[in-house]
C-alpha positions as CSV (number, residue, x, y, z in Angstrom):
1,M,-14.4,-18.6,-1.6
2,A,-15.9,-20.8,-4.6
3,T,-19.6,-19.7,-6.1
4,E,-21.5,-22.5,-7.3
5,T,-23.2,-21.5,-10.9
6,T,-26.8,-23.0,-11.4
7,L,-27.3,-23.8,-15.1
8,M,-30.1,-23.8,-16.9
9,T,-32.3,-25.9,-18.7
10,A,-33.8,-25.8,-22.3
11,E,-37.4,-25.2,-20.8
12,E,-36.4,-22.9,-18.3
13,Y,-34.6,-20.9,-21.2
14,A,-37.5,-20.9,-23.1
15,K,-39.3,-19.8,-20.1
16,L,-37.1,-16.5,-19.7
17,H,-35.2,-16.0,-22.6
18,P,-38.1,-16.6,-25.4
19,D,-37.1,-14.3,-28.1
20,S,-33.8,-13.0,-27.1
21,D,-30.5,-12.1,-28.5
22,S,-28.7,-14.9,-26.9
23,E,-28.2,-19.0,-27.0
24,L,-27.9,-21.5,-24.5
25,V,-24.6,-23.0,-24.2
26,R,-23.9,-26.0,-21.6
27,G,-26.7,-24.3,-19.5
28,V,-25.2,-20.7,-19.7
29,V,-27.0,-18.2,-21.3
30,I,-24.8,-16.6,-23.7
31,E,-25.7,-12.7,-25.4
32,T,-25.3,-12.6,-29.0
33,V,-25.3,-9.8,-31.5
34,R,-28.1,-9.2,-34.2
35,P,-26.4,-9.6,-37.2
36,G,-27.3,-7.2,-40.4
37,G,-28.9,-6.7,-42.9
38,R,-26.2,-8.3,-45.8
39,H,-26.1,-11.3,-43.6
40,G,-30.1,-11.6,-43.5
41,E,-29.9,-11.3,-47.3
42,V,-27.8,-14.1,-47.7
43,C,-29.7,-16.1,-45.5
44,S,-32.8,-15.6,-47.5
45,N,-31.1,-16.3,-50.8
46,V,-29.7,-19.8,-49.2
47,V,-33.3,-20.3,-47.8
48,I,-35.1,-19.4,-51.0
49,E,-32.6,-22.0,-53.2
50,V,-32.8,-25.3,-50.6
51,G,-36.5,-24.4,-50.1
52,V,-37.4,-23.9,-53.7
53,W,-35.9,-27.2,-54.7
54,A,-37.1,-29.0,-51.2
55,R,-40.9,-28.1,-52.1
56,A,-40.4,-29.1,-55.9
57,N,-39.1,-32.4,-54.7
58,Q,-41.5,-32.6,-51.8
59,A,-38.1,-33.4,-49.9
60,G,-38.7,-31.7,-46.6
61,T,-38.9,-28.3,-45.1
62,V,-36.6,-25.2,-44.8
63,V,-36.7,-23.3,-41.7
64,C,-35.0,-20.0,-40.9
65,N,-34.9,-17.1,-38.6
66,D,-32.6,-18.4,-35.8
67,S,-35.0,-20.4,-34.7
68,G,-33.7,-23.1,-31.7
69,V,-32.4,-26.8,-32.0
70,I,-31.1,-28.1,-28.9
71,T,-27.8,-29.9,-29.7
72,E,-27.4,-31.4,-26.2
73,R,-28.8,-32.4,-23.1
74,N,-27.3,-32.3,-19.2
75,P,-26.0,-29.4,-19.6
76,D,-28.4,-27.7,-22.4
77,T,-27.2,-26.2,-25.5
78,V,-29.9,-24.5,-27.8
79,R,-28.6,-22.8,-30.4
80,G,-30.3,-20.7,-33.2
81,L,-29.3,-22.2,-36.5
82,D,-29.5,-19.7,-39.5
83,A,-31.4,-22.0,-41.3
84,Y,-31.7,-25.7,-41.7
85,F,-33.3,-28.3,-43.7
86,I,-35.2,-31.5,-42.6
87,S,-36.6,-34.1,-44.3
88,T,-39.6,-35.3,-44.6
89,D,-39.1,-39.1,-43.5
90,R,-37.6,-37.1,-40.3
91,I,-40.5,-34.5,-39.7
92,P,-42.5,-36.3,-36.5
93,D,-46.2,-36.8,-37.9
94,E,-47.6,-34.2,-36.2
95,G,-45.2,-31.5,-37.8
96,L,-42.8,-29.6,-36.8
97,P,-42.5,-28.5,-32.6
98,E,-44.0,-25.1,-31.7
99,G,-40.9,-25.1,-29.4
100,W,-37.8,-26.0,-30.2
101,L,-36.5,-28.9,-32.8
102,E,-34.8,-31.9,-30.0
103,I,-34.1,-34.0,-33.4
104,P,-30.9,-33.4,-35.2
105,P,-31.9,-31.5,-38.5
106,D,-30.3,-33.4,-41.8
107,L,-28.5,-30.2,-43.1
108,C,-27.3,-26.8,-40.9
109,V,-25.9,-23.8,-42.4
110,E,-24.5,-21.0,-40.4
111,V,-23.6,-17.6,-42.7
112,L,-20.6,-16.0,-41.4
113,S,-21.3,-12.3,-40.0
114,P,-17.9,-9.8,-39.5
115,N,-18.2,-10.4,-36.0
116,D,-17.9,-14.1,-36.0
117,R,-14.8,-16.0,-35.2
118,W,-13.7,-19.0,-36.8
119,N,-12.8,-21.0,-33.5
120,D,-16.3,-20.8,-31.9
121,V,-18.0,-21.6,-35.5
122,L,-16.5,-24.4,-35.9
123,A,-17.0,-25.9,-32.6
124,K,-20.7,-25.5,-33.6
125,T,-20.4,-26.9,-36.5
126,S,-18.6,-29.9,-34.3
127,E,-21.2,-29.7,-32.0
128,Y,-24.3,-29.7,-34.8
129,L,-22.4,-33.1,-36.4
130,T,-21.4,-34.8,-32.9
131,M,-25.6,-34.2,-32.7
132,G,-26.1,-36.2,-35.7
133,V,-26.3,-33.4,-38.1
134,R,-25.5,-35.1,-41.5
135,E,-23.9,-32.2,-43.4
136,V,-23.2,-28.7,-42.6
137,W,-22.4,-25.4,-44.6
138,I,-20.9,-22.5,-43.2
139,V,-21.9,-20.0,-46.5
140,D,-19.0,-17.0,-46.5
141,P,-19.6,-13.7,-47.9
142,E,-16.5,-12.7,-47.9
143,E,-15.0,-15.6,-50.0
144,A,-18.5,-16.1,-52.0
145,G,-18.4,-19.2,-50.9
146,V,-19.7,-22.7,-48.6
147,H,-17.2,-24.9,-46.2
148,I,-18.9,-27.8,-46.2
149,Y,-18.2,-30.5,-43.5
150,V,-19.5,-33.9,-43.1
151,A,-18.6,-36.5,-40.2
152,D,-15.2,-38.3,-40.5
153,A,-14.3,-36.6,-43.7
154,P,-12.2,-33.4,-44.7
155,P,-14.1,-29.9,-45.1
156,R,-14.7,-29.0,-48.8
157,D,-15.0,-25.7,-50.2
158,V,-17.2,-24.8,-53.1
159,R,-17.0,-20.9,-54.4
160,S,-19.4,-19.1,-56.9
161,G,-18.6,-20.1,-60.5
162,A,-18.7,-23.8,-59.2
163,T,-21.7,-26.3,-58.6
164,L,-22.9,-27.1,-55.2
165,S,-24.9,-30.2,-54.2
166,S,-25.0,-32.6,-51.7
167,P,-25.4,-36.3,-51.2
168,I,-28.2,-35.4,-48.6
169,L,-30.3,-33.2,-51.6
170,P,-30.5,-35.4,-54.2
171,G,-30.4,-33.7,-57.4
172,F,-29.8,-30.1,-56.1
173,A,-27.4,-27.8,-57.9
174,S,-26.8,-24.5,-57.4
175,D,-23.6,-22.1,-58.2
176,P,-22.8,-20.3,-54.4
177,K,-23.3,-16.8,-55.9
178,A,-26.7,-17.1,-55.9
179,F,-26.2,-16.9,-51.8
180,F,-24.9,-13.8,-52.8
181,E,-27.0,-11.8,-55.1
182,A,-28.5,-8.7,-53.8
């Protein structure tokens, strides 16, 4: 006897799981593990580095803290990104929504945790690029580097001691080691 699963919409998920340790993936609630202190420290460092550049250049805003982004509809997916950057020209006139972002950020940042599996991280990366995100950074504390993904190009790696820059962040330049400093 087959059972039918009712898929949840992003709107239903917002009402039923507003602050839970979970994501909505193609209509199904998936429990996530709350990351530890080191993960949060690296996320903060990324936000500081990109955020200082964004403010100084009035280029846009950086959002963090697993803020939700709707990456797919029908069935719906809501991801909690470690951080994202959205340029000023893409922010709606009324500002960022109280709820989840429905337009693609320019840059998505995921910081690897010890419990992350590469196939899951790469699936999210593909999801972000498919929704229209221009660039995805996978920040890897173990390797002290950043894996950079853009659509239709091979990934590139930038390690500590090199310069991390991006065409979507004109003038931004940072050594990835700044992300990993205590």
